[in-house]
C-alpha positions as CSV (number, residue, x, y, z in Angstrom):
1,M,27.7,50.6,5.6
2,T,24.7,48.5,5.4
3,T,24.4,44.8,4.6
4,L,23.1,45.9,1.1
5,D,26.5,47.0,0.4
6,I,28.2,43.5,1.0
7,D,25.4,41.0,0.7
8,N,23.4,39.8,-2.3
9,I,25.0,42.4,-4.5
10,N,24.2,40.4,-7.6
11,V,20.7,39.5,-6.6
12,S,18.0,41.8,-8.1
13,A,15.0,40.4,-6.2
14,F,13.6,37.7,-4.0
15,D,10.1,36.9,-5.4
16,P,7.8,34.9,-2.9
17,M,7.2,31.2,-4.0
18,P,4.2,29.3,-2.6
19,S,5.2,26.5,-0.2
20,P,5.0,22.8,-1.3
21,E,1.8,22.5,1.0
22,E,0.2,25.5,-0.8
23,I,0.8,23.9,-4.1
24,L,-0.4,20.5,-3.1
25,A,-3.6,22.1,-1.6
26,R,-4.3,23.6,-5.0
27,V,-3.6,20.3,-6.8
28,P,-4.1,17.5,-4.3
29,L,-3.4,13.9,-4.8
30,P,-6.6,11.8,-5.0
31,P,-6.6,8.2,-3.8
32,I,-6.9,6.7,-7.4
33,A,-3.8,8.8,-8.5
34,A,-1.9,7.8,-5.4
35,D,-2.5,4.2,-6.0
36,V,-1.2,4.4,-9.6
37,V,2.2,6.1,-8.3
38,M,2.5,3.4,-5.5
39,R,1.8,0.5,-7.7
40,S,4.1,1.7,-10.5
41,R,7.0,2.2,-8.0
42,E,6.5,-1.3,-6.7
43,V,6.5,-2.8,-10.2
44,L,9.9,-0.8,-11.0
45,R,11.4,-2.0,-7.8
46,H,10.2,-5.7,-8.5
47,I,12.0,-5.4,-11.9
48,L,15.1,-4.1,-10.3
49,D,15.0,-7.0,-7.7
50,R,14.3,-9.5,-10.6
51,S,11.0,-10.6,-9.2
52,D,9.3,-9.2,-12.3
53,H,10.9,-10.4,-15.6
54,R,9.9,-7.4,-17.7
55,L,12.1,-4.7,-18.9
56,F,11.0,-1.1,-18.2
57,V,11.1,1.6,-20.9
58,V,11.2,5.3,-20.1
59,V,9.8,6.9,-23.3
60,G,8.5,10.4,-24.1
61,P,9.4,14.0,-25.1
62,C,12.8,15.3,-24.3
63,S,11.0,18.1,-22.5
64,I,7.4,19.1,-21.9
65,H,6.5,22.4,-23.2
66,D,2.9,22.1,-24.4
67,P,0.6,20.3,-21.9
68,V,-2.0,19.7,-24.6
69,A,0.3,17.8,-26.8
70,G,1.9,16.2,-23.7
71,I,-1.5,14.7,-22.9
72,D,-2.2,13.7,-26.4
73,Y,1.2,11.8,-26.4
74,A,0.2,10.2,-23.0
75,Q,-3.0,9.0,-24.1
76,R,-1.4,7.3,-27.1
77,L,1.3,5.9,-24.9
78,K,-1.1,4.5,-22.4
79,A,-2.9,2.4,-25.1
80,L,0.4,1.0,-26.3
81,A,1.5,0.3,-22.7
82,D,-1.5,-1.7,-22.2
83,E,-0.8,-3.7,-25.5
84,V,2.8,-4.7,-24.4
85,S,2.3,-5.1,-20.7
86,Q,3.3,-8.7,-20.6
87,T,6.8,-7.9,-21.8
88,L,7.6,-4.2,-21.3
89,Y,6.6,-1.7,-18.6
90,L,6.2,1.7,-20.1
91,V,6.9,4.8,-18.1
92,M,6.5,8.3,-19.6
93,R,9.4,10.5,-19.7
94,V,8.2,13.9,-18.3
95,Y,11.1,16.3,-18.0
96,F,10.2,19.8,-16.7
97,E,13.8,21.1,-16.1
98,K,16.6,21.3,-18.6
99,P,20.2,21.7,-17.7
100,R,21.9,24.1,-20.1
101,T,25.5,23.9,-21.2
102,T,25.6,27.7,-21.5
103,T,22.2,29.4,-21.9
104,G,18.7,28.4,-23.3
105,W,15.2,27.7,-22.4
106,K,15.4,25.9,-18.8
107,G,12.2,24.1,-19.1
108,Y,8.5,24.2,-18.3
109,I,8.8,24.8,-14.5
110,N,11.4,27.6,-14.8
111,D,9.7,29.5,-17.8
112,P,6.3,28.0,-18.5
113,D,5.3,30.9,-20.9
114,M,8.5,30.6,-22.9
115,D,9.0,34.2,-22.8
116,D,11.7,34.7,-20.2
117,S,9.2,35.9,-17.7
118,F,10.2,33.0,-15.3
119,R,7.1,32.4,-13.6
120,V,8.4,29.5,-11.5
121,D,5.4,29.7,-9.3
122,Q,3.0,29.2,-12.1
123,G,5.4,26.5,-13.7
124,M,5.4,24.4,-10.5
125,Y,1.6,24.5,-10.3
126,K,1.2,23.7,-14.0
127,A,3.8,20.8,-13.8
128,R,1.9,19.4,-10.9
129,E,-1.4,19.6,-12.8
130,F,0.1,17.7,-15.7
131,L,1.6,14.9,-13.6
132,L,-1.7,14.5,-11.9
133,Q,-3.5,14.0,-15.3
134,L,-1.1,11.3,-16.2
135,A,-1.6,9.4,-12.9
136,E,-5.4,9.7,-13.5
137,L,-4.8,8.0,-16.9
138,G,-3.0,5.2,-15.0
139,L,0.5,6.1,-16.7
140,P,3.6,6.3,-14.4
141,A,5.8,9.3,-14.9
142,G,9.6,9.5,-14.9
143,T,11.5,12.8,-14.5
144,E,15.1,14.2,-13.9
145,A,15.8,15.5,-10.5
146,L,17.6,18.8,-11.3
147,D,16.3,21.4,-8.7
148,P,16.9,20.2,-5.2
149,I,13.6,21.8,-4.0
150,S,11.3,20.5,-6.8
151,P,10.7,16.9,-5.2
152,Q,9.0,18.6,-2.3
153,Y,6.3,19.9,-4.8
154,L,6.1,17.0,-7.2
155,G,7.7,14.0,-5.6
156,D,4.4,12.2,-4.8
157,L,3.5,11.9,-8.5
158,I,6.9,10.6,-9.7
159,S,7.6,6.9,-10.2
160,W,11.1,6.9,-11.5
161,T,13.8,9.5,-11.3
162,A,16.9,10.1,-13.3
163,I,20.1,12.0,-12.2
164,G,21.6,13.4,-15.3
165,A,25.2,13.1,-16.6
166,R,26.0,16.7,-15.5
167,T,24.9,16.1,-11.9
168,T,25.6,12.5,-11.1
169,E,28.8,13.8,-9.7
170,S,27.2,16.5,-7.6
171,Q,27.1,15.6,-3.8
172,T,23.9,17.6,-3.5
173,H,22.0,15.3,-6.0
174,R,23.5,12.2,-4.4
175,E,22.1,13.3,-1.1
176,I,18.7,14.2,-2.6
177,S,18.5,10.7,-4.3
178,S,19.2,9.1,-0.9
179,G,15.8,10.5,0.2
180,L,13.7,10.1,-2.9
181,S,10.7,7.6,-2.8
182,T,11.5,6.3,-6.3
183,P,14.2,4.1,-7.9
184,V,16.8,6.4,-9.2
185,G,18.8,6.0,-12.4
186,F,22.3,7.5,-12.4
187,K,23.8,8.4,-15.7
188,N,27.5,7.9,-16.5
189,G,29.3,11.3,-16.8
190,T,29.4,13.4,-20.0
191,N,32.9,12.0,-20.6
192,G,31.6,8.4,-20.5
193,D,33.0,7.7,-17.1
194,V,30.9,4.9,-15.4
195,G,32.8,5.1,-12.2
196,I,31.1,8.5,-11.4
197,A,27.7,6.9,-11.6
198,V,28.7,3.8,-9.6
199,N,30.0,6.1,-6.9
200,A,26.8,8.1,-6.9
201,I,24.7,4.7,-6.5
202,L,26.9,3.8,-3.5
203,S,26.6,7.2,-1.9
204,A,22.7,7.4,-2.5
205,A,22.3,4.1,-0.9
206,R,23.5,5.4,2.5
207,P,21.8,7.9,5.0
208,H,22.6,11.6,4.7
209,S,21.9,14.8,6.4
210,F,21.7,18.1,4.4
211,L,19.8,21.4,4.1
212,G,16.5,21.4,2.4
213,I,12.9,22.6,2.9
214,N,9.9,21.0,4.5
215,G,6.3,21.1,3.4
216,Q,5.8,24.5,4.9
217,G,8.7,25.8,2.9
218,R,10.8,26.3,5.9
219,T,14.6,25.6,5.7
220,S,15.2,22.3,7.5
221,I,17.9,19.6,8.1
222,V,16.8,16.7,5.9
223,R,17.8,13.3,7.3
224,T,17.4,10.4,4.9
225,R,17.5,6.6,5.2
226,G,19.3,5.9,2.0
227,N,17.8,4.6,-1.3
228,R,18.9,1.0,-2.3
229,Y,17.2,1.2,-5.7
230,G,19.9,3.3,-7.4
231,H,21.0,1.8,-10.9
232,L,23.2,2.7,-13.7
233,V,22.0,4.4,-17.0
234,L,24.5,4.2,-19.9
235,R,24.1,7.3,-22.2
236,G,27.4,7.2,-23.9
237,G,30.0,9.9,-23.5
238,D,32.6,12.1,-25.2
239,G,30.5,11.8,-28.4
240,R,30.8,8.0,-28.4
241,P,28.3,5.2,-27.6
242,N,28.7,2.7,-24.7
243,Y,25.7,0.4,-25.1
244,D,27.7,-2.2,-27.1
245,T,28.5,-5.8,-25.6
246,V,31.9,-4.9,-24.5
247,S,30.8,-1.6,-22.8
248,V,28.0,-3.3,-21.0
249,Q,30.4,-6.0,-19.7
250,I,32.7,-3.2,-18.5
251,A,29.8,-1.6,-16.6
252,E,28.7,-4.9,-15.2
253,Q,32.4,-5.5,-13.7
254,A,32.3,-1.9,-12.3
255,L,29.0,-2.7,-10.5
256,R,30.3,-6.0,-9.2
257,R,33.6,-4.6,-7.9
258,A,31.4,-2.1,-6.0
259,G,29.2,-4.9,-4.5
260,L,26.2,-3.5,-6.4
261,P,23.4,-5.3,-8.3
262,T,24.1,-5.4,-12.0
263,N,21.1,-3.3,-13.1
264,I,21.8,-1.4,-16.3
265,V,19.5,0.8,-18.2
266,V,20.6,2.0,-21.8
267,D,19.6,5.5,-23.0
268,C,19.0,5.1,-26.6
269,S,19.4,8.9,-27.2
270,H,22.3,11.3,-26.4
271,A,25.9,10.1,-27.3
272,N,24.6,6.6,-27.8
273,S,22.8,7.7,-31.0
274,Y,25.2,10.5,-31.7
275,K,22.2,12.8,-31.0
276,K,20.6,11.5,-34.3
277,Q,17.1,10.6,-33.4
278,E,16.9,8.2,-36.4
279,W,19.6,6.1,-34.8
280,Q,17.6,5.5,-31.6
281,P,15.9,2.5,-33.1
282,L,19.3,0.9,-34.0
283,V,20.5,1.2,-30.4
284,M,17.2,-0.3,-29.0
285,A,17.4,-3.1,-31.5
286,D,21.1,-3.9,-30.3
287,V,19.9,-3.9,-26.6
288,V,17.1,-6.2,-27.3
289,N,19.5,-8.5,-29.2
290,Q,21.9,-8.6,-26.2
291,V,19.0,-9.7,-24.0
292,R,18.0,-12.3,-26.5
293,L,21.5,-13.7,-26.5
294,G,21.5,-14.1,-22.8
295,N,22.5,-10.8,-21.2
296,Q,21.2,-10.7,-17.6
297,S,22.0,-7.1,-16.6
298,L,20.0,-5.1,-19.0
299,I,16.7,-4.1,-17.4
300,G,15.6,-0.9,-19.0
301,M,15.9,1.4,-21.9
302,M,15.2,5.2,-22.5
303,I,13.8,6.7,-25.6
304,E,13.3,10.4,-26.6
305,S,10.0,10.4,-28.5
306,N,7.3,12.8,-29.5
307,I,4.4,13.0,-31.8
308,V,6.5,14.7,-34.6
309,A,10.1,13.8,-35.4
310,G,13.0,16.1,-34.9
311,N,13.1,19.4,-33.1
312,Q,12.5,23.0,-33.6
313,S,13.8,26.4,-32.2
314,I,11.5,28.4,-30.1
315,P,10.0,31.2,-32.3
316,E,9.3,34.7,-31.1
317,D,5.7,34.2,-32.1
318,L,4.7,31.1,-30.1
319,S,1.7,30.4,-32.3
320,Q,4.3,29.4,-34.9
321,L,5.4,26.3,-32.8
322,R,4.9,22.9,-34.6
323,Y,2.4,20.8,-32.6
324,G,4.0,17.8,-30.9
325,C,7.6,18.6,-31.9
326,S,10.5,18.9,-29.4
327,V,11.9,22.3,-28.5
328,T,15.1,20.7,-27.0
329,D,16.7,17.5,-28.3
330,A,15.5,15.8,-31.4
331,C,13.0,12.9,-30.9
332,V,11.7,10.0,-33.0
333,D,8.1,10.3,-34.1
334,W,5.1,8.4,-32.7
335,Q,5.0,5.9,-35.6
336,T,8.6,5.0,-35.0
337,T,8.0,4.8,-31.2
338,E,5.2,2.3,-31.7
339,K,7.3,0.2,-34.1
340,M,10.3,0.3,-31.6
341,I,8.3,-0.9,-28.6
342,R,6.1,-3.4,-30.5
343,D,9.2,-4.9,-32.1
344,A,10.9,-5.2,-28.7
345,S,7.9,-6.8,-27.1
346,R,7.5,-9.4,-29.9
347,L,11.2,-10.3,-29.9
348,L,11.5,-10.7,-26.1
349,R,8.1,-12.1,-25.4
350,E,9.3,-15.7,-25.2
351,V,12.8,-14.8,-23.8
352,L,12.1,-12.8,-20.8
353,P,9.9,-15.3,-18.6
354,G,12.9,-17.7,-18.5
355,R,15.5,-15.2,-17.9
356,G,18.0,-15.9,-15.3
357,R,16.7,-19.4,-14.7
């Protein structure tokens, strides 16, 4: 009997993957881009520490599938970010990895050609190229940490990280978060349980040791210092919203009981809008109104937004894809995005500078 008879019996192949150092050598980080990432992380930390009165907004496509449309969107967003910069700090949502409930397209890194060829090596390279273009535009990027190895390839280009509702309870993702260089937003569980995210914030704030890879791609024991910039993201759960005043106060109490800062971000999509993109503006308007009425804990929002409203299925003939339209969750269009952000900026302009005083 050989090891082939008992080991890896359901594995069909081990294809080589370039190491993080090899990918970084192909797409290096120039000083100007590094400065954008470092400054944007610092701004987000200042917002979480309350030394910057602004709110941050993570806004962009549900997922990136067309880099040309993605850069088109980014250029529009950068102009809008400059316009509202005194009130809101905009971070582009750049999601390359998509968790699936059962099956489906798993994202730009996993399957960049959208044809089930799963060229992860090419996807990682292209994802890094895209993030570098954003940094060179002066636009910070926010993403979801799903695969535990991806941060070694892309982490130096990320300013804000989310841990999704399906993975907030995962010990692996809590450990990874403890070593990330960005602030990390933990979403409540898919059932709406805020306690799962509170426990994740507490765990990620502490040092951990776990298996991972280093820059050479070699399996290593990763030892972390802990990340004190974890915060809560309310995204609704069990098909119901949790951004209302009572839900926000319940979340505040849970954070206080755990001895954590009451830093809360509201995801305007997912269960908070019943997955209806046209209701995202209503969620955002409610959050803005809570801040205007004196809420001190709400420090950010998330919006799923694209050039074109709605979403589309992936056709067999990829030339039939509608430009600037999501292939995952439905998004608000660009015109709606502009209005949401400009309205929020206008309504909060006189409120935020004196907040907490």
